[in-house]
C-alpha positions in Angstrom: -101.2 -47.4 136.1 -98.8 -45.6 138.4 -99.5 -42.2 139.9 -97.1 -40.6 137.4 -99.2 -41.9 134.5 -102.4 -40.8 136.1 -101.0 -37.3 136.6 -99.8 -37.2 133.1 -103.1 -38.4 131.8 -105.0 -35.8 133.9 -102.7 -33.0 132.5 -103.2 -34.2 128.9 -107.0 -34.2 129.5 -106.8 -30.7 131.0 -104.8 -29.5 127.9 -107.3 -31.1 125.6 -110.2 -29.4 127.3 -108.4 -26.0 127.2 -107.8 -26.5 123.4 -111.4 -27.5 122.8 -112.6 -24.5 124.7 -110.3 -22.2 122.7 -111.6 -23.7 119.5 -115.3 -23.3 120.6 -114.6 -19.7 121.7 -113.1 -19.0 118.3 -116.1 -20.5 116.5 -118.5 -18.5 118.6 -116.6 -15.3 117.9 -116.6 -16.1 114.2 -120.4 -16.7 114.2 -120.9 -13.5 116.1 -118.9 -11.6 113.6 -120.8 -13.2 110.7 -124.1 -12.2 112.2 -122.9 -8.7 113.1 -120.8 -7.8 110.1 -121.6 -10.3 107.5 -123.1 -8.0 104.8 -120.4 -5.4 105.2 -117.7 -8.1 104.9 -119.3 -9.7 101.9 -119.5 -6.4 100.1 -115.8 -5.7 101.0 -114.7 -9.0 99.7 -116.8 -8.7 96.6 -115.3 -5.3 95.9 -111.8 -6.7 96.4 -112.6 -9.6 94.0 -113.5 -7.1 91.3 -110.7 -4.7 92.1 -108.0 -7.4 92.0 -109.7 -9.5 89.3 -109.9 -12.7 91.3 -112.2 -14.9 89.3 -114.3 -17.7 90.8 -113.0 -21.3 90.6 -114.1 -23.1 87.4 -117.3 -25.2 87.6 -116.9 -29.0 87.3 -118.9 -30.6 84.5 -119.6 -34.2 85.0 -121.4 -36.8 82.8 -123.1 -39.9 84.0 -124.7 -42.8 82.2 -128.0 -43.9 83.7 -129.2 -47.5 83.9 -131.5 -46.9 80.9 -128.5 -45.8 78.8 -129.2 -42.0 78.7 -126.3 -39.7 79.4 -126.8 -37.0 82.0 -124.6 -34.0 82.2 -124.5 -31.8 85.3 -122.4 -29.1 86.8 -121.0 -28.9 90.3 -119.4 -25.9 91.9 -115.8 -26.7 92.8 -115.6 -24.0 95.6 -119.1 -24.0 97.1 -118.2 -21.8 100.1 -115.6 -19.8 98.2 -112.8 -20.8 100.6 -110.4 -21.4 97.7 -111.2 -18.1 96.0 -111.0 -16.1 99.3 -107.7 -17.8 100.1 -106.4 -16.7 96.7 -107.6 -13.2 97.4 -105.8 -13.1 100.8 -102.6 -14.3 99.2 -102.8 -11.6 96.5 -103.5 -8.9 99.0 -100.5 -10.1 101.1 -98.3 -10.0 98.0 -99.5 -6.5 97.1 -98.8 -5.2 100.6 -95.4 -6.8 100.8 -94.5 -5.3 97.4 -95.8 -1.9 98.4 -93.9 -2.1 101.7 -90.7 -3.2 99.9 -90.9 -0.5 97.2 -92.3 2.4 99.3 -92.6 1.7 103.1 -93.6 5.3 103.8 -96.8 5.0 101.7 -98.1 2.1 103.8 -97.2 3.8 107.1 -99.0 7.0 105.9 -102.1 5.0 104.9 -102.1 3.2 108.3 -101.7 6.5 110.1 -104.6 8.1 108.1 -106.8 5.1 109.0 -105.9 5.3 112.7 -106.7 9.0 112.7 -110.1 8.4 111.1 -110.9 5.7 113.7 -109.8 8.0 116.4 -112.0 10.8 115.2 -115.1 8.6 115.0 -114.4 7.4 118.5 -114.3 10.9 119.9 -117.7 11.7 118.4 -119.3 8.6 119.9 -117.8 9.3 123.3 -119.3 12.8 123.3 -122.7 11.5 122.3 -122.6 8.8 124.9 -121.8 11.3 127.6 -124.8 13.5 126.7 -127.1 10.5 126.6 -125.9 9.4 130.1 -126.8 12.8 131.5 -130.5 12.7 130.4 -131.7 10.4 133.1 -132.4 10.9 136.9 -130.1 13.2 138.7 -129.1 12.8 142.4 -131.5 15.6 143.4 -134.5 13.8 141.9 -135.0 15.9 138.8 -135.0 14.6 135.3 -133.0 15.9 132.5 -133.6 15.4 128.8 -131.2 16.2 126.0 -133.2 18.1 123.4 -130.5 17.9 120.7 -129.8 21.7 120.7 -127.2 21.6 123.4 -129.6 22.8 126.1 -130.8 20.5 128.9 -134.4 20.9 130.1 -135.6 20.1 133.6 -138.8 18.1 133.7 -140.6 16.7 136.7 -142.8 14.6 134.5 -141.1 12.3 132.0 -144.3 12.0 130.0 -143.8 15.3 128.2 -140.2 14.6 127.1 -140.0 14.6 123.3 -136.7 13.5 121.7 -135.5 15.8 118.9 -135.7 12.9 116.3 -139.4 12.3 117.3 -140.5 15.8 116.3 -138.7 15.5 113.0 -140.3 12.2 112.2 -143.8 13.6 112.9 -143.2 16.7 110.8 -142.2 14.8 107.7 
């Protein structure tokens, strides 16, 4: 083997490792998404199946003759993990979006803008809450602040008497 072949082989191995890493990263991200958002996604897909009338794949019925001469009939799902049905759903949604975009592009743009505005408004709320919660801990001068939920900060030297606003509601009910 010449040096050129060794360099080419090393480069191919490096490319293969990079591709394997990319595939593994994608699989890890998919598993993370399944764990985090699985129920919400299943509900969304199930709702889309019903809305767009995407029926499950037909079940396969098979018969088998046993050694003793009896005939056994059994059913087997054709699409166990619903990959085929989900693929059909995605194709149908793509077709609907393309048709909507062809017939009335302003509707799709307006829907996307409304969605972006809703996401933006939820983001602003979380940012404000996160800022308040960051302020409840030790201050540079050594005092402790606790957010009480009414917009007022209380100074406490002893953290033991801090009661979060949700704690008092839970006890009262």
